[in-house]
C-alpha positions in Angstrom: 183.1 110.9 152.6 179.5 111.7 152.7 178.7 115.3 151.4 175.7 117.3 153.2 173.5 118.4 150.4 170.4 121.0 150.9 167.4 121.0 148.4 166.0 123.9 147.9 163.2 125.2 145.6 160.1 127.7 145.1 157.1 127.1 147.8 154.7 124.4 146.9 151.1 125.5 145.3 148.9 126.7 148.4 146.7 128.8 146.3 143.2 127.7 145.6 141.6 128.2 142.0 139.2 131.1 141.3 135.6 130.2 139.7 133.5 132.7 137.9 129.9 132.4 137.3 128.4 133.6 134.1 124.7 133.6 132.8 123.1 134.4 129.5 119.4 134.6 128.6 116.3 135.3 130.4 114.4 131.8 130.2 116.2 129.7 130.1 119.2 131.0 131.5 122.3 129.2 130.6 124.9 128.9 133.5 128.6 128.8 132.4 131.2 128.2 135.0 135.0 129.1 134.3 137.7 127.9 136.7 141.1 129.2 136.8 144.6 128.2 138.6 147.7 129.7 138.2 150.1 126.8 139.4 148.7 123.1 139.4 145.5 123.7 137.5 142.1 123.2 138.1 141.1 119.3 139.2 137.5 119.8 139.2 134.4 122.1 139.7 131.5 121.7 142.0 128.0 123.2 142.0 124.8 123.3 143.6 121.9 124.6 142.3 119.4 126.2 145.1 118.4 123.3 147.4 119.7 120.5 144.9 122.6 118.0 145.6 126.6 118.6 144.8 127.1 118.1 141.1 130.5 118.1 139.3 130.6 120.9 136.7 131.2 119.2 133.2 129.6 121.8 130.6 127.0 124.8 130.4 123.5 123.8 131.5 120.0 125.7 131.6 117.6 126.5 134.1 114.1 127.2 133.0 112.2 127.1 136.2 111.0 131.1 136.6 112.2 132.9 139.8 115.2 133.8 141.6 117.8 131.1 142.0 121.3 130.8 144.2 124.0 128.9 143.0 126.7 127.8 145.1 129.9 126.5 143.4 134.0 125.8 144.3 136.6 124.3 142.4 140.0 122.2 143.6 143.1 122.6 142.1 145.5 119.5 141.2 147.5 119.9 144.9 144.3 119.7 146.6 143.6 123.5 147.4 140.0 124.0 147.6 138.3 127.5 147.0 135.8 128.9 149.4 132.5 128.2 148.6 130.9 131.1 146.9 127.2 132.1 145.9 126.1 133.5 142.4 122.4 134.7 142.1 120.3 134.8 139.0 116.7 134.9 138.1 115.1 133.3 135.3 112.1 135.2 134.1 108.5 134.2 133.5 107.1 133.4 130.1 106.2 136.3 128.3 102.6 136.2 127.5 99.9 138.3 127.6 96.2 138.0 128.4 93.2 139.4 126.7 89.9 138.7 128.5 86.5 139.0 126.3 83.0 138.5 127.0 80.2 137.7 124.4 79.2 134.3 123.9 80.7 133.1 127.5 84.1 133.9 128.3 87.5 133.8 126.4 91.0 134.9 126.5 93.5 135.5 123.7 97.1 134.3 125.1 99.6 136.1 122.9 103.3 134.6 123.4 105.3 137.9 123.1 108.5 136.2 124.5 111.4 134.8 121.7 111.1 131.6 122.9 108.4 128.8 121.7 106.2 127.7 124.9 105.3 124.0 125.2 102.9 122.3 127.7 101.4 125.6 129.3 98.3 125.0 131.4 95.6 127.3 131.6 92.5 127.9 133.4 89.2 130.4 133.4 87.5 130.8 136.8 84.6 133.0 137.2 83.7 133.7 140.7 80.3 135.7 141.6 77.0 135.8 140.6 75.4 132.5 140.1 77.2 130.3 137.7 75.3 127.2 136.6 77.6 125.7 133.8 81.3 126.9 133.4 82.3 128.2 136.3 86.1 126.7 136.0 87.5 125.2 132.9 91.4 124.3 132.4 93.4 122.7 129.6 96.9 122.8 128.2 98.3 124.9 125.2 100.7 122.1 123.5 103.0 124.5 121.7 102.6 128.4 121.3 105.3 130.0 118.9 106.8 133.3 119.5 104.3 136.0 118.5 101.7 133.5 117.9 98.1 133.8 119.8 95.5 131.2 120.6 92.1 132.3 122.1 90.5 129.8 124.7 87.0 129.7 125.3 84.5 128.8 128.4 80.9 128.4 127.7 79.0 129.6 130.4 75.5 129.6 131.8 74.4 131.8 134.7 73.4 135.3 136.4 75.0 137.9 137.7 78.4 139.9 138.3 81.5 137.9 138.0 85.4 138.1 138.3 86.9 136.3 135.5 90.1 135.3 136.1 92.6 133.7 133.7 95.8 132.1 134.4 98.3 130.8 131.6 101.3 129.2 133.4 102.6 131.7 136.1 100.9 134.5 134.6 97.6 136.0 135.9 95.0 138.2 134.8 91.4 139.1 136.0 88.7 141.6 135.0 84.9 141.7 135.8 81.7 141.3 134.0 78.3 140.6 134.1 76.9 137.1 133.0 73.5 136.9 131.7 72.3 133.3 130.5 74.8 132.4 127.9 76.3 135.9 127.5 78.8 137.6 129.4 78.5 141.5 129.0 80.3 144.5 130.3 84.0 142.9 130.3 86.1 145.6 131.8 
């Protein structure tokens, strides 16, 4: 005789995991993703930063490119339930730099790192526009290292005549002012 039997049990895992984004710092920003799943457990988490390719999340990572960013992420549990892809937005602040432009013998600028982290390999430019600039219209270089609270003065030797706009760019920060070039001197810097 064969007995009929019926197997009963609870419903299977049909609930996808939930992923949370956490951002710390301002530049760089540390991105931490935390996924939880109450039933079978999280199998994996993927993320996509801006227009980059999908990447499996293993550990927190840093983003240092200044500007607004979008992180898309999702997780899948061990039974294959996939979370709806969602977006987390964050901003990486530009390096904290102040620029003070001066005249005198040529044009100069004092660049100060007012942030909390050292700046490395920061490109700078001094550009004079207007008047008749015979020498020193544009000068560029790189600051190898600028520790928090430190300053560096950059100089551009100038020969020319007339009213000019002096623009100094350091990384993504730009400052400009006007002055008058008389031979080797820049006077009246406002």
